[in-house]
C-alpha positions in Angstrom: -1.3 9.7 10.2 -4.0 9.5 7.6 -7.4 9.2 9.3 -8.6 6.9 6.5 -5.5 4.6 6.7 -7.7 1.5 7.6 -9.5 2.0 4.3 -6.3 1.1 2.5 -6.2 -2.3 4.1 -8.2 -4.2 1.6 -6.6 -2.6 -1.4 -3.1 -3.2 -0.1 -3.9 -6.8 0.8 -5.4 -7.6 -2.6 -2.5 -5.9 -4.4 0.0 -7.7 -2.2 -1.5 -11.0 -3.2 -1.9 -10.2 -7.0 0.9 -7.7 -7.7 3.3 -8.4 -4.8 6.4 -8.8 -6.9 6.1 -5.1 -8.0 5.6 -3.7 -4.5 2.3 -2.0 -5.3 0.9 -2.8 -1.8 3.9 -0.9 -0.3 3.2 2.2 -2.4 -0.5 2.1 -1.4 0.5 2.2 2.3 3.0 5.0 1.7 6.1 2.9 2.1 8.0 4.3 -0.9 11.4 2.9 0.0 10.2 -0.6 0.5 8.1 -0.5 -2.6 11.0 0.7 -4.7 13.2 -2.1 -3.4 10.7 -4.7 -4.4 10.1 -3.1 -7.8 13.8 -2.8 -8.5 14.6 -6.4 -7.5 11.9 -7.7 -9.8 12.8 -5.4 -12.8 16.6 -5.4 -12.5 16.7 -9.2 -12.3 14.5 -9.4 -15.4 11.9 -11.2 -13.3 14.2 -14.0 -12.2 14.0 -12.8 -8.6 10.4 -11.7 -8.9 9.1 -14.9 -7.5 10.8 -14.1 -4.2 9.2 -10.7 -4.1 5.9 -12.3 -5.1 6.0 -14.6 -2.1 6.8 -11.7 0.2 3.9 -9.8 -1.3 1.6 -12.8 -1.0 2.5 -13.3 2.7 2.1 -9.6 3.5 -1.2 -9.4 1.6 -2.6 -12.3 3.7 -1.2 -10.7 6.9 -2.9 -7.4 6.0 -6.3 -9.0 5.3 -6.3 -11.1 8.4 -5.4 -8.3 10.9 -8.3 -6.5 12.5 -8.7 -2.9 11.4 -7.3 -1.6 14.7 -4.2 -3.9 14.6 -3.6 -2.9 11.0 -3.6 0.8 11.7 -1.5 0.4 14.9 1.1 -1.8 13.1 1.4 -0.2 9.7 0.0 3.2 10.2 1.2 4.3 13.6 4.1 1.8 14.0 5.3 2.3 10.4 6.4 -1.4 10.2 7.7 -1.6 6.6 8.2 -5.4 6.3 5.9 -8.2 7.4 
């Protein structure tokens, strides 16, 4: 695991809130498969389903920012939890 993984917490949280529909927060954390799914759902639906991905990104961004650094690293760094 990346020793600086906890440093990605704020960037992933803010990107999840602002750019959640595009899965940017997933790519920041190294979850390429999940980020690609979010991006493709938004793009291939021409944005019609982007609001769903946006809500998921918003919720995940808030979860990222409210977790302690240790919980964040344990859950998303060590545990590799891809969704919520």
